[in-house]
SEZA-232153 format. One record per atom (N, C-alpha, C, CB): residue number from 1; atom name; x, y, z. Coordinates in Angstrom, 1 decimal, padded with zeros to 4 digits, always signed. Glycine has a CB too. Layout:
! residues N
<node num="NUM" atome="CA" u="X" v="Y" w="Z"/>
...
//
This chain:
! residues 72
<node num="1" atome="N" u="-037.6" v="-028.7" w="+020.1"/>
<node num="1" atome="CA" u="-036.2" v="-028.6" w="+020.3"/>
<node num="1" atome="C" u="-035.9" v="-028.6" w="+021.8"/>
<node num="1" atome="CB" u="-035.6" v="-027.4" w="+019.6"/>
<node num="2" atome="N" u="-035.0" v="-029.4" w="+022.2"/>
<node num="2" atome="CA" u="-034.7" v="-029.5" w="+023.7"/>
<node num="2" atome="C" u="-033.8" v="-028.3" w="+024.1"/>
<node num="2" atome="CB" u="-034.1" v="-030.8" w="+024.0"/>
<node num="3" atome="N" u="-033.7" v="-028.1" w="+025.4"/>
<node num="3" atome="CA" u="-032.8" v="-027.1" w="+026.0"/>
<node num="3" atome="C" u="-031.4" v="-027.4" w="+025.6"/>
<node num="3" atome="CB" u="-033.0" v="-027.1" w="+027.5"/>
<node num="4" atome="N" u="-031.0" v="-028.6" w="+025.6"/>
<node num="4" atome="CA" u="-029.6" v="-029.0" w="+025.3"/>
<node num="4" atome="C" u="-029.3" v="-028.7" w="+023.8"/>
<node num="4" atome="CB" u="-029.4" v="-030.5" w="+025.5"/>
<node num="5" atome="N" u="-030.2" v="-029.0" w="+022.9"/>
<node num="5" atome="CA" u="-030.1" v="-028.7" w="+021.5"/>
<node num="5" atome="C" u="-029.9" v="-027.1" w="+021.3"/>
<node num="5" atome="CB" u="-031.3" v="-029.2" w="+020.7"/>
<node num="6" atome="N" u="-030.7" v="-026.4" w="+022.0"/>
<node num="6" atome="CA" u="-030.7" v="-024.9" w="+021.9"/>
<node num="6" atome="C" u="-029.3" v="-024.4" w="+022.4"/>
<node num="6" atome="CB" u="-031.8" v="-024.3" w="+022.7"/>
<node num="7" atome="N" u="-028.9" v="-024.9" w="+023.5"/>
<node num="7" atome="CA" u="-027.6" v="-024.5" w="+024.0"/>
<node num="7" atome="C" u="-026.4" v="-024.9" w="+023.1"/>
<node num="7" atome="CB" u="-027.3" v="-025.2" w="+025.4"/>
<node num="8" atome="N" u="-026.5" v="-026.1" w="+022.5"/>
<node num="8" atome="CA" u="-025.5" v="-026.5" w="+021.5"/>
<node num="8" atome="C" u="-025.5" v="-025.6" w="+020.3"/>
<node num="8" atome="CB" u="-025.7" v="-028.0" w="+021.1"/>
<node num="9" atome="N" u="-026.6" v="-025.2" w="+019.8"/>
<node num="9" atome="CA" u="-026.7" v="-024.3" w="+018.7"/>
<node num="9" atome="C" u="-026.1" v="-022.9" w="+019.0"/>
<node num="9" atome="CB" u="-028.2" v="-024.2" w="+018.2"/>
<node num="10" atome="N" u="-026.5" v="-022.4" w="+020.2"/>
<node num="10" atome="CA" u="-026.0" v="-021.1" w="+020.6"/>
<node num="10" atome="C" u="-024.5" v="-021.2" w="+020.7"/>
<node num="10" atome="CB" u="-026.6" v="-020.7" w="+022.0"/>
<node num="11" atome="N" u="-024.0" v="-022.2" w="+021.3"/>
<node num="11" atome="CA" u="-022.5" v="-022.4" w="+021.5"/>
<node num="11" atome="C" u="-021.8" v="-022.5" w="+020.1"/>
<node num="11" atome="CB" u="-022.2" v="-023.7" w="+022.3"/>
<node num="12" atome="N" u="-022.4" v="-023.2" w="+019.2"/>
<node num="12" atome="CA" u="-021.9" v="-023.3" w="+017.9"/>
<node num="12" atome="C" u="-021.9" v="-021.9" w="+017.2"/>
<node num="12" atome="CB" u="-022.7" v="-024.3" w="+017.0"/>
<node num="13" atome="N" u="-022.9" v="-021.2" w="+017.3"/>
<node num="13" atome="CA" u="-023.0" v="-019.9" w="+016.7"/>
<node num="13" atome="C" u="-022.0" v="-018.9" w="+017.4"/>
<node num="13" atome="CB" u="-024.4" v="-019.3" w="+016.9"/>
<node num="14" atome="N" u="-021.8" v="-019.0" w="+018.7"/>
<node num="14" atome="CA" u="-020.9" v="-018.1" w="+019.3"/>
<node num="14" atome="C" u="-019.4" v="-018.4" w="+018.8"/>
<node num="14" atome="CB" u="-021.0" v="-018.3" w="+020.8"/>
<node num="15" atome="N" u="-019.2" v="-019.7" w="+018.6"/>
<node num="15" atome="CA" u="-017.9" v="-020.2" w="+018.1"/>
<node num="15" atome="C" u="-017.6" v="-019.6" w="+016.7"/>
<node num="15" atome="CB" u="-017.7" v="-021.7" w="+018.2"/>
<node num="16" atome="N" u="-018.6" v="-019.7" w="+015.9"/>
<node num="16" atome="CA" u="-018.5" v="-019.2" w="+014.5"/>
<node num="16" atome="C" u="-018.3" v="-017.7" w="+014.5"/>
<node num="16" atome="CB" u="-019.8" v="-019.6" w="+013.7"/>
<node num="17" atome="N" u="-019.0" v="-017.0" w="+015.4"/>
<node num="17" atome="CA" u="-018.9" v="-015.6" w="+015.4"/>
<node num="17" atome="C" u="-017.5" v="-015.2" w="+015.9"/>
<node num="17" atome="CB" u="-020.0" v="-015.0" w="+016.4"/>
<node num="18" atome="N" u="-017.0" v="-015.9" w="+016.9"/>
<node num="18" atome="CA" u="-015.7" v="-015.6" w="+017.4"/>
<node num="18" atome="C" u="-014.6" v="-015.8" w="+016.3"/>
<node num="18" atome="CB" u="-015.3" v="-016.5" w="+018.6"/>
<node num="19" atome="N" u="-014.8" v="-016.9" w="+015.5"/>
<node num="19" atome="CA" u="-013.9" v="-017.2" w="+014.4"/>
<node num="19" atome="C" u="-014.0" v="-016.1" w="+013.3"/>
<node num="19" atome="CB" u="-014.2" v="-018.6" w="+013.8"/>
<node num="20" atome="N" u="-015.2" v="-015.7" w="+013.0"/>
<node num="20" atome="CA" u="-015.4" v="-014.6" w="+012.0"/>
<node num="20" atome="C" u="-014.8" v="-013.3" w="+012.5"/>
<node num="20" atome="CB" u="-016.9" v="-014.5" w="+011.7"/>
<node num="21" atome="N" u="-014.9" v="-013.0" w="+013.7"/>
<node num="21" atome="CA" u="-014.3" v="-011.8" w="+014.3"/>
<node num="21" atome="C" u="-012.8" v="-011.8" w="+014.1"/>
<node num="21" atome="CB" u="-014.7" v="-011.6" w="+015.7"/>
<node num="22" atome="N" u="-012.2" v="-012.9" w="+014.3"/>
<node num="22" atome="CA" u="-010.8" v="-013.1" w="+014.1"/>
<node num="22" atome="C" u="-010.4" v="-012.9" w="+012.6"/>
<node num="22" atome="CB" u="-010.3" v="-014.5" w="+014.6"/>
<node num="23" atome="N" u="-011.2" v="-013.5" w="+011.8"/>
<node num="23" atome="CA" u="-010.9" v="-013.3" w="+010.3"/>
<node num="23" atome="C" u="-011.1" v="-011.9" w="+009.9"/>
<node num="23" atome="CB" u="-011.9" v="-014.3" w="+009.5"/>
<node num="24" atome="N" u="-012.1" v="-011.2" w="+010.4"/>
<node num="24" atome="CA" u="-012.3" v="-009.8" w="+010.0"/>
<node num="24" atome="C" u="-011.2" v="-009.0" w="+010.5"/>
<node num="24" atome="CB" u="-013.7" v="-009.3" w="+010.6"/>
<node num="25" atome="N" u="-010.7" v="-009.2" w="+011.7"/>
<node num="25" atome="CA" u="-009.6" v="-008.4" w="+012.3"/>
<node num="25" atome="C" u="-008.3" v="-008.7" w="+011.5"/>
<node num="25" atome="CB" u="-009.3" v="-008.8" w="+013.7"/>
<node num="26" atome="N" u="-008.1" v="-009.9" w="+011.1"/>
<node num="26" atome="CA" u="-006.9" v="-010.3" w="+010.3"/>
<node num="26" atome="C" u="-007.0" v="-009.6" w="+008.9"/>
<node num="26" atome="CB" u="-006.8" v="-011.8" w="+010.1"/>
<node num="27" atome="N" u="-008.1" v="-009.6" w="+008.3"/>
<node num="27" atome="CA" u="-008.3" v="-008.9" w="+007.0"/>
<node num="27" atome="C" u="-008.1" v="-007.4" w="+007.1"/>
<node num="27" atome="CB" u="-009.7" v="-009.3" w="+006.4"/>
<node num="28" atome="N" u="-008.6" v="-006.9" w="+008.2"/>
<node num="28" atome="CA" u="-008.5" v="-005.4" w="+008.4"/>
<node num="28" atome="C" u="-007.0" v="-005.1" w="+008.6"/>
<node num="28" atome="CB" u="-009.3" v="-005.0" w="+009.7"/>
<node num="29" atome="N" u="-006.3" v="-005.8" w="+009.3"/>
<node num="29" atome="CA" u="-004.8" v="-005.6" w="+009.5"/>
<node num="29" atome="C" u="-004.1" v="-005.7" w="+008.1"/>
<node num="29" atome="CB" u="-004.2" v="-006.6" w="+010.5"/>
<node num="30" atome="N" u="-004.5" v="-006.7" w="+007.3"/>
<node num="30" atome="CA" u="-003.9" v="-006.9" w="+006.0"/>
<node num="30" atome="C" u="-004.2" v="-005.7" w="+005.1"/>
<node num="30" atome="CB" u="-004.4" v="-008.2" w="+005.4"/>
<node num="31" atome="N" u="-005.4" v="-005.2" w="+005.1"/>
<node num="31" atome="CA" u="-005.8" v="-004.1" w="+004.3"/>
<node num="31" atome="C" u="-005.0" v="-002.9" w="+004.7"/>
<node num="31" atome="CB" u="-007.3" v="-003.8" w="+004.4"/>
<node num="32" atome="N" u="-004.8" v="-002.6" w="+006.0"/>
<node num="32" atome="CA" u="-004.1" v="-001.5" w="+006.5"/>
<node num="32" atome="C" u="-002.6" v="-001.6" w="+006.0"/>
<node num="32" atome="CB" u="-004.1" v="-001.4" w="+008.0"/>
<node num="33" atome="N" u="-002.1" v="-002.8" w="+006.1"/>
<node num="33" atome="CA" u="-000.7" v="-003.0" w="+005.7"/>
<node num="33" atome="C" u="-000.5" v="-002.7" w="+004.2"/>
<node num="33" atome="CB" u="-000.2" v="-004.4" w="+006.0"/>
<node num="34" atome="N" u="-001.5" v="-003.2" w="+003.4"/>
<node num="34" atome="CA" u="-001.5" v="-002.9" w="+002.0"/>
<node num="34" atome="C" u="-001.6" v="-001.4" w="+001.7"/>
<node num="34" atome="CB" u="-002.6" v="-003.7" w="+001.3"/>
<node num="35" atome="N" u="-002.5" v="-000.7" w="+002.3"/>
<node num="35" atome="CA" u="-002.6" v="+000.7" w="+002.1"/>
<node num="35" atome="C" u="-001.3" v="+001.5" w="+002.5"/>
<node num="35" atome="CB" u="-003.8" v="+001.3" w="+002.9"/>
<node num="36" atome="N" u="-000.7" v="+001.0" w="+003.6"/>
<node num="36" atome="CA" u="+000.6" v="+001.6" w="+003.9"/>
<node num="36" atome="C" u="+001.6" v="+001.4" w="+002.8"/>
<node num="36" atome="CB" u="+001.1" v="+001.1" w="+005.3"/>
<node num="37" atome="N" u="+001.7" v="+000.2" w="+002.3"/>
<node num="37" atome="CA" u="+002.6" v="-000.1" w="+001.2"/>
<node num="37" atome="C" u="+002.3" v="+000.7" w="+000.0"/>
<node num="37" atome="CB" u="+002.6" v="-001.6" w="+000.9"/>
<node num="38" atome="N" u="+001.0" v="+000.8" w="-000.3"/>
<node num="38" atome="CA" u="+000.6" v="+001.6" w="-001.5"/>
<node num="38" atome="C" u="+001.1" v="+003.1" w="-001.3"/>
<node num="38" atome="CB" u="-000.9" v="+001.6" w="-001.7"/>
<node num="39" atome="N" u="+000.9" v="+003.6" w="-000.1"/>
<node num="39" atome="CA" u="+001.4" v="+005.0" w="+000.1"/>
<node num="39" atome="C" u="+002.9" v="+005.1" w="-000.1"/>
<node num="39" atome="CB" u="+001.1" v="+005.4" w="+001.6"/>
<node num="40" atome="N" u="+003.7" v="+004.2" w="+000.3"/>
<node num="40" atome="CA" u="+005.1" v="+004.2" w="+000.1"/>
<node num="40" atome="C" u="+005.4" v="+004.2" w="-001.4"/>
<node num="40" atome="CB" u="+005.8" v="+003.0" w="+000.9"/>
<node num="41" atome="N" u="+004.7" v="+003.2" w="-002.1"/>
<node num="41" atome="CA" u="+005.0" v="+003.1" w="-003.5"/>
<node num="41" atome="C" u="+004.6" v="+004.3" w="-004.3"/>
<node num="41" atome="CB" u="+004.2" v="+001.9" w="-004.0"/>
<node num="42" atome="N" u="+003.5" v="+005.0" w="-003.9"/>
<node num="42" atome="CA" u="+003.0" v="+006.2" w="-004.6"/>
<node num="42" atome="C" u="+004.1" v="+007.3" w="-004.4"/>
<node num="42" atome="CB" u="+001.7" v="+006.6" w="-004.0"/>
<node num="43" atome="N" u="+004.6" v="+007.4" w="-003.2"/>
<node num="43" atome="CA" u="+005.7" v="+008.4" w="-002.9"/>
<node num="43" atome="C" u="+006.9" v="+008.1" w="-003.8"/>
<node num="43" atome="CB" u="+006.0" v="+008.5" w="-001.4"/>
<node num="44" atome="N" u="+007.3" v="+006.9" w="-003.8"/>
<node num="44" atome="CA" u="+008.5" v="+006.5" w="-004.6"/>
<node num="44" atome="C" u="+008.2" v="+006.8" w="-006.1"/>
<node num="44" atome="CB" u="+008.8" v="+005.0" w="-004.4"/>
<node num="45" atome="N" u="+007.0" v="+006.5" w="-006.5"/>
<node num="45" atome="CA" u="+006.7" v="+006.7" w="-007.9"/>
<node num="45" atome="C" u="+006.7" v="+008.2" w="-008.3"/>
<node num="45" atome="CB" u="+005.3" v="+006.1" w="-008.2"/>
<node num="46" atome="N" u="+006.2" v="+009.0" w="-007.4"/>
<node num="46" atome="CA" u="+006.3" v="+010.5" w="-007.6"/>
<node num="46" atome="C" u="+007.7" v="+011.0" w="-007.7"/>
<node num="46" atome="CB" u="+005.5" v="+011.2" w="-006.5"/>
<node num="47" atome="N" u="+008.5" v="+010.5" w="-006.8"/>
<node num="47" atome="CA" u="+010.0" v="+010.9" w="-006.8"/>
<node num="47" atome="C" u="+010.6" v="+010.4" w="-008.1"/>
<node num="47" atome="CB" u="+010.7" v="+010.3" w="-005.6"/>
<node num="48" atome="N" u="+010.4" v="+009.2" w="-008.5"/>
<node num="48" atome="CA" u="+011.0" v="+008.7" w="-009.7"/>
<node num="48" atome="C" u="+010.5" v="+009.5" w="-010.9"/>
<node num="48" atome="CB" u="+010.7" v="+007.2" w="-009.9"/>
<node num="49" atome="N" u="+009.2" v="+009.8" w="-011.0"/>
<node num="49" atome="CA" u="+008.6" v="+010.6" w="-012.1"/>
<node num="49" atome="C" u="+009.3" v="+012.0" w="-012.1"/>
<node num="49" atome="CB" u="+007.1" v="+010.8" w="-011.9"/>
<node num="50" atome="N" u="+009.6" v="+012.6" w="-011.0"/>
<node num="50" atome="CA" u="+010.2" v="+013.9" w="-011.0"/>
<node num="50" atome="C" u="+011.7" v="+013.7" w="-011.5"/>
<node num="50" atome="CB" u="+010.2" v="+014.5" w="-009.5"/>
<node num="51" atome="N" u="+012.3" v="+012.6" w="-011.1"/>
<node num="51" atome="CA" u="+013.7" v="+012.4" w="-011.5"/>
<node num="51" atome="C" u="+013.7" v="+012.2" w="-013.1"/>
<node num="51" atome="CB" u="+014.3" v="+011.1" w="-010.9"/>
<node num="52" atome="N" u="+012.8" v="+011.4" w="-013.6"/>
<node num="52" atome="CA" u="+012.7" v="+011.2" w="-015.0"/>
<node num="52" atome="C" u="+012.5" v="+012.5" w="-015.8"/>
<node num="52" atome="CB" u="+011.6" v="+010.2" w="-015.4"/>
<node num="53" atome="N" u="+011.6" v="+013.4" w="-015.2"/>
<node num="53" atome="CA" u="+011.3" v="+014.7" w="-015.8"/>
<node num="53" atome="C" u="+012.6" v="+015.5" w="-015.8"/>
<node num="53" atome="CB" u="+010.2" v="+015.4" w="-015.1"/>
<node num="54" atome="N" u="+013.3" v="+015.5" w="-014.7"/>
<node num="54" atome="CA" u="+014.6" v="+016.3" w="-014.6"/>
<node num="54" atome="C" u="+015.6" v="+015.8" w="-015.6"/>
<node num="54" atome="CB" u="+015.1" v="+016.3" w="-013.2"/>
<node num="55" atome="N" u="+015.7" v="+014.5" w="-015.7"/>
<node num="55" atome="CA" u="+016.6" v="+013.9" w="-016.7"/>
<node num="55" atome="C" u="+016.2" v="+014.3" w="-018.1"/>
<node num="55" atome="CB" u="+016.7" v="+012.4" w="-016.6"/>
<node num="56" atome="N" u="+014.9" v="+014.2" w="-018.4"/>
<node num="56" atome="CA" u="+014.5" v="+014.6" w="-019.7"/>
<node num="56" atome="C" u="+014.8" v="+016.1" w="-020.0"/>
<node num="56" atome="CB" u="+013.0" v="+014.4" w="-019.9"/>
<node num="57" atome="N" u="+014.6" v="+016.9" w="-019.0"/>
<node num="57" atome="CA" u="+014.9" v="+018.3" w="-019.2"/>
<node num="57" atome="C" u="+016.4" v="+018.5" w="-019.4"/>
<node num="57" atome="CB" u="+014.4" v="+019.2" w="-018.0"/>
<node num="58" atome="N" u="+017.2" v="+017.8" w="-018.7"/>
<node num="58" atome="CA" u="+018.7" v="+017.8" w="-018.9"/>
<node num="58" atome="C" u="+019.1" v="+017.4" w="-020.3"/>
<node num="58" atome="CB" u="+019.4" v="+017.0" w="-017.8"/>
<node num="59" atome="N" u="+018.4" v="+016.3" w="-020.7"/>
<node num="59" atome="CA" u="+018.8" v="+015.8" w="-022.1"/>
<node num="59" atome="C" u="+018.4" v="+016.7" w="-023.2"/>
<node num="59" atome="CB" u="+018.2" v="+014.4" w="-022.3"/>
<node num="60" atome="N" u="+017.4" v="+017.6" w="-022.9"/>
<node num="60" atome="CA" u="+017.0" v="+018.5" w="-024.0"/>
<node num="60" atome="C" u="+017.9" v="+019.8" w="-024.0"/>
<node num="60" atome="CB" u="+015.5" v="+018.9" w="-023.7"/>
<node num="61" atome="N" u="+018.8" v="+020.0" w="-023.1"/>
<node num="61" atome="CA" u="+019.7" v="+021.1" w="-023.2"/>
<node num="61" atome="C" u="+020.6" v="+021.0" w="-024.4"/>
<node num="61" atome="CB" u="+020.5" v="+021.3" w="-021.9"/>
<node num="62" atome="N" u="+020.9" v="+022.1" w="-025.0"/>
<node num="62" atome="CA" u="+021.8" v="+022.2" w="-026.1"/>
<node num="62" atome="C" u="+023.2" v="+022.0" w="-025.7"/>
<node num="62" atome="CB" u="+021.6" v="+023.5" w="-026.9"/>
<node num="63" atome="N" u="+024.1" v="+021.4" w="-026.6"/>
<node num="63" atome="CA" u="+025.5" v="+021.2" w="-026.3"/>
<node num="63" atome="C" u="+026.2" v="+022.5" w="-025.9"/>
<node num="63" atome="CB" u="+026.2" v="+020.6" w="-027.5"/>
<node num="64" atome="N" u="+025.7" v="+023.6" w="-026.4"/>
<node num="64" atome="CA" u="+026.4" v="+024.9" w="-026.1"/>
<node num="64" atome="C" u="+026.2" v="+025.2" w="-024.6"/>
<node num="64" atome="CB" u="+025.8" v="+026.0" w="-027.0"/>
<node num="65" atome="N" u="+025.1" v="+024.8" w="-024.1"/>
<node num="65" atome="CA" u="+024.8" v="+025.0" w="-022.7"/>
<node num="65" atome="C" u="+025.8" v="+024.3" w="-021.8"/>
<node num="65" atome="CB" u="+023.4" v="+024.6" w="-022.3"/>
<node num="66" atome="N" u="+026.3" v="+023.2" w="-022.3"/>
<node num="66" atome="CA" u="+027.3" v="+022.3" w="-021.6"/>
<node num="66" atome="C" u="+028.7" v="+022.7" w="-021.8"/>
<node num="66" atome="CB" u="+027.0" v="+020.9" w="-021.9"/>
<node num="67" atome="N" u="+029.0" v="+023.7" w="-022.7"/>
<node num="67" atome="CA" u="+030.3" v="+024.0" w="-023.0"/>
<node num="67" atome="C" u="+031.0" v="+024.6" w="-021.8"/>
<node num="67" atome="CB" u="+030.4" v="+025.0" w="-024.2"/>
<node num="68" atome="N" u="+032.3" v="+024.4" w="-021.7"/>
<node num="68" atome="CA" u="+033.0" v="+024.9" w="-020.6"/>
<node num="68" atome="C" u="+033.1" v="+026.5" w="-020.6"/>
<node num="68" atome="CB" u="+034.5" v="+024.4" w="-020.5"/>
<node num="69" atome="N" u="+033.2" v="+027.1" w="-019.5"/>
<node num="69" atome="CA" u="+033.3" v="+028.6" w="-019.5"/>
<node num="69" atome="C" u="+034.5" v="+029.0" w="-020.3"/>
<node num="69" atome="CB" u="+033.3" v="+029.1" w="-018.1"/>
<node num="70" atome="N" u="+034.5" v="+030.3" w="-020.7"/>
<node num="70" atome="CA" u="+035.6" v="+030.8" w="-021.6"/>
<node num="70" atome="C" u="+037.0" v="+030.8" w="-020.9"/>
<node num="70" atome="CB" u="+035.3" v="+032.2" w="-022.0"/>
<node num="71" atome="N" u="+037.1" v="+030.8" w="-019.6"/>
<node num="71" atome="CA" u="+038.4" v="+030.9" w="-019.0"/>
<node num="71" atome="C" u="+039.1" v="+029.5" w="-019.0"/>
<node num="71" atome="CB" u="+038.2" v="+031.4" w="-017.6"/>
<node num="72" atome="N" u="+038.5" v="+028.5" w="-019.5"/>
<node num="72" atome="CA" u="+039.1" v="+027.2" w="-019.6"/>
<node num="72" atome="C" u="+040.0" v="+027.1" w="-020.8"/>
<node num="72" atome="CB" u="+038.2" v="+026.0" w="-019.6"/>
//
């Protein structure tokens, strides 16, 4: 293998590595963005679950509990 062939192969490998580094960085950014979105959705889900539980508790109250006070 000649010196020129070796240099061409090294250059080609360096180019591929640079491209792969870019792809890895892009994927890493995408994963971070997705985790951030998951965190937001988990918080929203927790809040909605609490709201649904409160609504369920409210719906289980007896009609007497909702009666107006005696002074009405």
